[in-house]
ChimeraX commands (.cxc) that place a marker at each C-alpha (Angstrom):
marker #1 position -63.61,-5.47,-173.49 radius 0.5
marker #1 position -62.14,-8.70,-172.18 radius 0.5
marker #1 position -63.55,-10.16,-168.99 radius 0.5
marker #1 position -60.35,-12.06,-168.26 radius 0.5
marker #1 position -59.80,-12.29,-164.50 radius 0.5
marker #1 position -56.76,-10.65,-162.88 radius 0.5
marker #1 position -54.89,-12.29,-160.05 radius 0.5
marker #1 position -53.87,-10.07,-157.14 radius 0.5
marker #1 position -52.31,-12.20,-154.46 radius 0.5
marker #1 position -54.58,-15.19,-153.96 radius 0.5
marker #1 position -57.82,-13.36,-154.99 radius 0.5
marker #1 position -59.20,-13.08,-158.53 radius 0.5
marker #1 position -60.90,-9.87,-159.76 radius 0.5
marker #1 position -62.34,-8.78,-163.10 radius 0.5
marker #1 position -61.46,-5.70,-165.19 radius 0.5
marker #1 position -64.72,-4.02,-164.11 radius 0.5
marker #1 position -63.69,-4.38,-160.48 radius 0.5
marker #1 position -60.24,-2.95,-161.31 radius 0.5
marker #1 position -61.90,0.05,-163.03 radius 0.5
marker #1 position -64.08,0.57,-159.96 radius 0.5
marker #1 position -61.04,0.42,-157.65 radius 0.5
marker #1 position -59.11,2.88,-159.86 radius 0.5
marker #1 position -62.04,5.31,-159.88 radius 0.5
marker #1 position -62.36,5.08,-156.10 radius 0.5
marker #1 position -58.61,5.62,-155.66 radius 0.5
marker #1 position -58.71,8.68,-157.91 radius 0.5
marker #1 position -61.58,10.13,-155.88 radius 0.5
marker #1 position -59.68,9.49,-152.64 radius 0.5
marker #1 position -56.53,11.18,-154.02 radius 0.5
marker #1 position -58.54,14.17,-155.25 radius 0.5
marker #1 position -60.08,14.54,-151.78 radius 0.5
marker #1 position -56.68,14.34,-150.09 radius 0.5
marker #1 position -55.22,16.92,-152.48 radius 0.5
marker #1 position -58.16,19.24,-151.88 radius 0.5
marker #1 position -57.56,19.07,-148.14 radius 0.5
marker #1 position -53.82,19.59,-148.51 radius 0.5
marker #1 position -53.97,22.35,-151.10 radius 0.5
marker #1 position -56.80,24.32,-149.47 radius 0.5
marker #1 position -54.62,26.53,-147.29 radius 0.5
marker #1 position -57.55,28.47,-145.88 radius 0.5
marker #1 position -59.32,25.30,-144.71 radius 0.5
marker #1 position -56.08,23.94,-143.28 radius 0.5
marker #1 position -55.38,27.12,-141.33 radius 0.5
marker #1 position -58.95,27.24,-140.10 radius 0.5
marker #1 position -58.62,23.66,-138.79 radius 0.5
marker #1 position -55.37,24.49,-136.98 radius 0.5
marker #1 position -56.89,27.56,-135.31 radius 0.5
marker #1 position -60.08,25.63,-134.47 radius 0.5
marker #1 position -57.99,22.91,-132.78 radius 0.5
marker #1 position -56.66,25.60,-130.41 radius 0.5
marker #1 position -60.05,27.27,-129.98 radius 0.5
marker #1 position -59.01,30.47,-131.74 radius 0.5
marker #1 position -60.22,32.48,-134.71 radius 0.5
marker #1 position -57.89,32.78,-137.73 radius 0.5
marker #1 position -56.66,36.32,-138.44 radius 0.5
marker #1 position -58.10,38.26,-141.35 radius 0.5
marker #1 position -56.15,37.84,-144.53 radius 0.5
marker #1 position -54.14,40.93,-145.52 radius 0.5
marker #1 position -55.99,41.15,-148.84 radius 0.5
marker #1 position -59.33,41.20,-147.05 radius 0.5
marker #1 position -58.17,43.67,-144.42 radius 0.5
marker #1 position -56.57,46.11,-146.88 radius 0.5
marker #1 position -59.80,47.55,-148.35 radius 0.5
marker #1 position -61.14,48.38,-144.88 radius 0.5
marker #1 position -57.89,50.13,-143.93 radius 0.5
marker #1 position -57.85,51.89,-147.27 radius 0.5
marker #1 position -61.46,53.06,-146.77 radius 0.5
marker #1 position -60.53,54.33,-143.33 radius 0.5
marker #1 position -57.58,56.39,-144.61 radius 0.5
marker #1 position -59.54,57.87,-147.50 radius 0.5
marker #1 position -62.42,58.66,-145.13 radius 0.5
marker #1 position -60.10,60.46,-142.69 radius 0.5
marker #1 position -58.62,62.60,-145.47 radius 0.5
marker #1 position -62.08,63.42,-146.85 radius 0.5
marker #1 position -63.26,64.39,-143.34 radius 0.5
marker #1 position -60.28,66.71,-142.95 radius 0.5
marker #1 position -60.99,68.32,-146.33 radius 0.5
marker #1 position -64.66,68.79,-145.41 radius 0.5
marker #1 position -63.58,70.53,-142.19 radius 0.5
marker #1 position -61.34,72.91,-144.17 radius 0.5
marker #1 position -64.19,73.57,-146.63 radius 0.5
marker #1 position -66.48,74.55,-143.75 radius 0.5
marker #1 position -63.94,76.99,-142.35 radius 0.5
marker #1 position -63.41,78.54,-145.79 radius 0.5
marker #1 position -67.17,78.85,-146.35 radius 0.5
marker #1 position -67.43,80.80,-143.11 radius 0.5
marker #1 position -64.52,83.06,-144.04 radius 0.5
marker #1 position -65.81,83.69,-147.57 radius 0.5
marker #1 position -69.44,84.37,-146.66 radius 0.5
marker #1 position -70.97,87.44,-148.35 radius 0.5
marker #1 position -71.05,90.66,-146.39 radius 0.5
marker #1 position -67.82,90.07,-144.55 radius 0.5
marker #1 position -64.67,92.14,-144.78 radius 0.5
marker #1 position -62.41,92.12,-147.84 radius 0.5
marker #1 position -64.58,90.93,-150.71 radius 0.5
marker #1 position -61.58,90.40,-153.00 radius 0.5
marker #1 position -59.92,88.04,-150.51 radius 0.5
marker #1 position -63.27,86.30,-150.03 radius 0.5
marker #1 position -63.33,85.55,-153.75 radius 0.5
marker #1 position -60.01,83.68,-153.48 radius 0.5
marker #1 position -61.15,81.86,-150.36 radius 0.5
marker #1 position -64.32,80.74,-152.15 radius 0.5
marker #1 position -62.29,79.46,-155.10 radius 0.5
marker #1 position -60.02,77.54,-152.70 radius 0.5
marker #1 position -63.13,75.97,-151.16 radius 0.5
marker #1 position -64.31,74.91,-154.62 radius 0.5
marker #1 position -60.99,73.19,-155.36 radius 0.5
marker #1 position -61.13,71.41,-152.00 radius 0.5
marker #1 position -64.63,70.19,-152.78 radius 0.5
marker #1 position -63.41,68.85,-156.13 radius 0.5
marker #1 position -60.50,67.10,-154.39 radius 0.5
marker #1 position -62.76,65.52,-151.77 radius 0.5
marker #1 position -65.28,64.33,-154.35 radius 0.5
marker #1 position -62.55,62.82,-156.54 radius 0.5
marker #1 position -60.92,60.99,-153.64 radius 0.5
marker #1 position -64.24,59.66,-152.35 radius 0.5
marker #1 position -65.28,58.33,-155.77 radius 0.5
marker #1 position -61.77,56.98,-156.56 radius 0.5
marker #1 position -61.68,58.58,-160.01 radius 0.5
marker #1 position -58.98,61.17,-159.36 radius 0.5
marker #1 position -55.42,60.74,-160.60 radius 0.5
marker #1 position -52.47,61.68,-158.39 radius 0.5
marker #1 position -51.55,64.48,-160.79 radius 0.5
marker #1 position -55.04,65.97,-160.59 radius 0.5
marker #1 position -55.04,65.71,-156.80 radius 0.5
marker #1 position -51.75,67.60,-156.51 radius 0.5
marker #1 position -52.88,70.17,-159.09 radius 0.5
marker #1 position -55.97,70.87,-156.98 radius 0.5
marker #1 position -53.85,71.20,-153.84 radius 0.5
marker #1 position -51.57,73.67,-155.65 radius 0.5
marker #1 position -54.60,75.68,-156.75 radius 0.5
marker #1 position -55.82,75.84,-153.15 radius 0.5
marker #1 position -52.36,76.92,-151.99 radius 0.5
marker #1 position -52.21,79.66,-154.64 radius 0.5
marker #1 position -55.65,80.99,-153.73 radius 0.5
marker #1 position -54.81,81.07,-150.02 radius 0.5
marker #1 position -51.57,82.93,-150.76 radius 0.5
marker #1 position -53.42,85.48,-152.89 radius 0.5
marker #1 position -56.06,85.95,-150.20 radius 0.5
marker #1 position -53.32,86.44,-147.60 radius 0.5
marker #1 position -51.53,88.99,-149.81 radius 0.5
marker #1 position -54.74,91.00,-150.34 radius 0.5
marker #1 position -55.62,90.92,-146.64 radius 0.5
marker #1 position -52.13,92.08,-145.68 radius 0.5
marker #1 position -52.35,95.06,-148.04 radius 0.5
marker #1 position -55.90,95.95,-146.91 radius 0.5
marker #1 position -54.83,95.94,-143.27 radius 0.5
marker #1 position -52.62,98.93,-144.06 radius 0.5
marker #1 position -55.53,101.01,-145.34 radius 0.5
marker #1 position -57.18,103.69,-143.18 radius 0.5
marker #1 position -60.37,101.73,-142.53 radius 0.5
marker #1 position -62.77,101.78,-139.56 radius 0.5
marker #1 position -61.59,99.62,-136.62 radius 0.5
marker #1 position -64.41,97.02,-136.99 radius 0.5
marker #1 position -63.47,96.47,-140.65 radius 0.5
marker #1 position -59.78,96.18,-139.77 radius 0.5
marker #1 position -60.68,93.70,-137.02 radius 0.5
marker #1 position -62.61,91.58,-139.56 radius 0.5
marker #1 position -59.69,91.68,-141.98 radius 0.5
marker #1 position -57.34,90.64,-139.17 radius 0.5
marker #1 position -59.54,87.67,-138.28 radius 0.5
marker #1 position -59.75,86.60,-141.91 radius 0.5
marker #1 position -56.00,86.94,-142.32 radius 0.5
marker #1 position -55.40,84.81,-139.23 radius 0.5
marker #1 position -57.77,82.14,-140.57 radius 0.5
marker #1 position -56.06,82.19,-143.97 radius 0.5
marker #1 position -52.69,81.71,-142.32 radius 0.5
marker #1 position -54.04,78.80,-140.27 radius 0.5
marker #1 position -55.54,77.22,-143.40 radius 0.5
marker #1 position -52.19,77.45,-145.18 radius 0.5
marker #1 position -50.60,75.51,-142.32 radius 0.5
marker #1 position -53.39,72.91,-142.44 radius 0.5
marker #1 position -52.81,72.49,-146.17 radius 0.5
marker #1 position -49.22,71.31,-145.57 radius 0.5
marker #1 position -50.52,68.44,-143.41 radius 0.5
marker #1 position -53.20,67.67,-146.01 radius 0.5
marker #1 position -50.50,67.45,-148.71 radius 0.5
marker #1 position -48.77,64.66,-146.77 radius 0.5
marker #1 position -52.03,62.78,-146.22 radius 0.5
marker #1 position -52.90,62.89,-149.92 radius 0.5
marker #1 position -49.38,61.76,-150.83 radius 0.5
marker #1 position -49.88,58.72,-148.61 radius 0.5
marker #1 position -53.14,57.86,-150.34 radius 0.5
marker #1 position -51.34,57.75,-153.67 radius 0.5
marker #1 position -48.37,55.79,-152.35 radius 0.5
marker #1 position -46.00,58.75,-152.63 radius 0.5
marker #1 position -44.91,58.83,-149.02 radius 0.5
marker #1 position -41.78,57.56,-147.29 radius 0.5
marker #1 position -44.05,56.10,-144.62 radius 0.5
marker #1 position -44.14,52.31,-145.16 radius 0.5
marker #1 position -47.52,52.13,-143.42 radius 0.5
marker #1 position -49.13,54.24,-146.14 radius 0.5
marker #1 position -51.87,52.44,-148.06 radius 0.5
marker #1 position -52.25,53.61,-151.66 radius 0.5
marker #1 position -55.80,54.31,-152.74 radius 0.5
marker #1 position -56.97,52.85,-156.03 radius 0.5
marker #1 position -57.02,55.58,-158.61 radius 0.5
marker #1 position -57.42,56.09,-162.29 radius 0.5
marker link #1:1,2 radius 0.2
marker link #1:2,3 radius 0.2
marker link #1:3,4 radius 0.2
marker link #1:4,5 radius 0.2
marker link #1:5,6 radius 0.2
marker link #1:6,7 radius 0.2
marker link #1:7,8 radius 0.2
marker link #1:8,9 radius 0.2
marker link #1:9,10 radius 0.2
marker link #1:10,11 radius 0.2
marker link #1:11,12 radius 0.2
marker link #1:12,13 radius 0.2
marker link #1:13,14 radius 0.2
marker link #1:14,15 radius 0.2
marker link #1:15,16 radius 0.2
marker link #1:16,17 radius 0.2
marker link #1:17,18 radius 0.2
marker link #1:18,19 radius 0.2
marker link #1:19,20 radius 0.2
marker link #1:20,21 radius 0.2
marker link #1:21,22 radius 0.2
marker link #1:22,23 radius 0.2
marker link #1:23,24 radius 0.2
marker link #1:24,25 radius 0.2
marker link #1:25,26 radius 0.2
marker link #1:26,27 radius 0.2
marker link #1:27,28 radius 0.2
marker link #1:28,29 radius 0.2
marker link #1:29,30 radius 0.2
marker link #1:30,31 radius 0.2
marker link #1:31,32 radius 0.2
marker link #1:32,33 radius 0.2
marker link #1:33,34 radius 0.2
marker link #1:34,35 radius 0.2
marker link #1:35,36 radius 0.2
marker link #1:36,37 radius 0.2
marker link #1:37,38 radius 0.2
marker link #1:38,39 radius 0.2
marker link #1:39,40 radius 0.2
marker link #1:40,41 radius 0.2
marker link #1:41,42 radius 0.2
marker link #1:42,43 radius 0.2
marker link #1:43,44 radius 0.2
marker link #1:44,45 radius 0.2
marker link #1:45,46 radius 0.2
marker link #1:46,47 radius 0.2
marker link #1:47,48 radius 0.2
marker link #1:48,49 radius 0.2
marker link #1:49,50 radius 0.2
marker link #1:50,51 radius 0.2
marker link #1:51,52 radius 0.2
marker link #1:52,53 radius 0.2
marker link #1:53,54 radius 0.2
marker link #1:54,55 radius 0.2
marker link #1:55,56 radius 0.2
marker link #1:56,57 radius 0.2
marker link #1:57,58 radius 0.2
marker link #1:58,59 radius 0.2
marker link #1:59,60 radius 0.2
marker link #1:60,61 radius 0.2
marker link #1:61,62 radius 0.2
marker link #1:62,63 radius 0.2
marker link #1:63,64 radius 0.2
marker link #1:64,65 radius 0.2
marker link #1:65,66 radius 0.2
marker link #1:66,67 radius 0.2
marker link #1:67,68 radius 0.2
marker link #1:68,69 radius 0.2
marker link #1:69,70 radius 0.2
marker link #1:70,71 radius 0.2
marker link #1:71,72 radius 0.2
marker link #1:72,73 radius 0.2
marker link #1:73,74 radius 0.2
marker link #1:74,75 radius 0.2
marker link #1:75,76 radius 0.2
marker link #1:76,77 radius 0.2
marker link #1:77,78 radius 0.2
marker link #1:78,79 radius 0.2
marker link #1:79,80 radius 0.2
marker link #1:80,81 radius 0.2
marker link #1:81,82 radius 0.2
marker link #1:82,83 radius 0.2
marker link #1:83,84 radius 0.2
marker link #1:84,85 radius 0.2
marker link #1:85,86 radius 0.2
marker link #1:86,87 radius 0.2
marker link #1:87,88 radius 0.2
marker link #1:88,89 radius 0.2
marker link #1:89,90 radius 0.2
marker link #1:90,91 radius 0.2
marker link #1:91,92 radius 0.2
marker link #1:92,93 radius 0.2
marker link #1:93,94 radius 0.2
marker link #1:94,95 radius 0.2
marker link #1:95,96 radius 0.2
marker link #1:96,97 radius 0.2
marker link #1:97,98 radius 0.2
marker link #1:98,99 radius 0.2
marker link #1:99,100 radius 0.2
marker link #1:100,101 radius 0.2
marker link #1:101,102 radius 0.2
marker link #1:102,103 radius 0.2
marker link #1:103,104 radius 0.2
marker link #1:104,105 radius 0.2
marker link #1:105,106 radius 0.2
marker link #1:106,107 radius 0.2
marker link #1:107,108 radius 0.2
marker link #1:108,109 radius 0.2
marker link #1:109,110 radius 0.2
marker link #1:110,111 radius 0.2
marker link #1:111,112 radius 0.2
marker link #1:112,113 radius 0.2
marker link #1:113,114 radius 0.2
marker link #1:114,115 radius 0.2
marker link #1:115,116 radius 0.2
marker link #1:116,117 radius 0.2
marker link #1:117,118 radius 0.2
marker link #1:118,119 radius 0.2
marker link #1:119,120 radius 0.2
marker link #1:120,121 radius 0.2
marker link #1:121,122 radius 0.2
marker link #1:122,123 radius 0.2
marker link #1:123,124 radius 0.2
marker link #1:124,125 radius 0.2
marker link #1:125,126 radius 0.2
marker link #1:126,127 radius 0.2
marker link #1:127,128 radius 0.2
marker link #1:128,129 radius 0.2
marker link #1:129,130 radius 0.2
marker link #1:130,131 radius 0.2
marker link #1:131,132 radius 0.2
marker link #1:132,133 radius 0.2
marker link #1:133,134 radius 0.2
marker link #1:134,135 radius 0.2
marker link #1:135,136 radius 0.2
marker link #1:136,137 radius 0.2
marker link #1:137,138 radius 0.2
marker link #1:138,139 radius 0.2
marker link #1:139,140 radius 0.2
marker link #1:140,141 radius 0.2
marker link #1:141,142 radius 0.2
marker link #1:142,143 radius 0.2
marker link #1:143,144 radius 0.2
marker link #1:144,145 radius 0.2
marker link #1:145,146 radius 0.2
marker link #1:146,147 radius 0.2
marker link #1:147,148 radius 0.2
marker link #1:148,149 radius 0.2
marker link #1:149,150 radius 0.2
marker link #1:150,151 radius 0.2
marker link #1:151,152 radius 0.2
marker link #1:152,153 radius 0.2
marker link #1:153,154 radius 0.2
marker link #1:154,155 radius 0.2
marker link #1:155,156 radius 0.2
marker link #1:156,157 radius 0.2
marker link #1:157,158 radius 0.2
marker link #1:158,159 radius 0.2
marker link #1:159,160 radius 0.2
marker link #1:160,161 radius 0.2
marker link #1:161,162 radius 0.2
marker link #1:162,163 radius 0.2
marker link #1:163,164 radius 0.2
marker link #1:164,165 radius 0.2
marker link #1:165,166 radius 0.2
marker link #1:166,167 radius 0.2
marker link #1:167,168 radius 0.2
marker link #1:168,169 radius 0.2
marker link #1:169,170 radius 0.2
marker link #1:170,171 radius 0.2
marker link #1:171,172 radius 0.2
marker link #1:172,173 radius 0.2
marker link #1:173,174 radius 0.2
marker link #1:174,175 radius 0.2
marker link #1:175,176 radius 0.2
marker link #1:176,177 radius 0.2
marker link #1:177,178 radius 0.2
marker link #1:178,179 radius 0.2
marker link #1:179,180 radius 0.2
marker link #1:180,181 radius 0.2
marker link #1:181,182 radius 0.2
marker link #1:182,183 radius 0.2
marker link #1:183,184 radius 0.2
marker link #1:184,185 radius 0.2
marker link #1:185,186 radius 0.2
marker link #1:186,187 radius 0.2
marker link #1:187,188 radius 0.2
marker link #1:188,189 radius 0.2
marker link #1:189,190 radius 0.2
marker link #1:190,191 radius 0.2
marker link #1:191,192 radius 0.2
marker link #1:192,193 radius 0.2
marker link #1:193,194 radius 0.2
marker link #1:194,195 radius 0.2
marker link #1:195,196 radius 0.2
marker link #1:196,197 radius 0.2
marker link #1:197,198 radius 0.2
view
């Protein structure tokens, strides 16, 4: 490589010095671009200048909100499972209705487990909800017919209590339907956060 001197203004520099200046200039430009293009660092500096903390990014906040919604739905399902377990316990009135209530509890457990582990498709979730609805309707139908039988008053009272619970559970299921729809992004509510699913 030639060592011929270059003239810049009145000073004379060599090609090695030019190469060193070019390298330094490139490093300076890269540093400037890093500062300009790093939006997070830039925002952090602006907030720090005013003594404030930058808000959480939406992408970072979404999983926590998502976890919260899924957790609330799973808690509601667990509550319904507990009520059904009590209604379907052995030795109570109307064993045939208890069988349907126990099956409904099993479907709710499957729904809760699938939502919690995030491996349940929307179609499977709604199928499970329909199964629960069917079993509650069948239990209600059986209890209604058994209430007309000439049975001892304590047995009729037990059937009445179970029928009232079944009716209440059917109403709770309608609210649960809406919550599950929100998890899968099938709600008109714009605040709904879809859960990741298969």
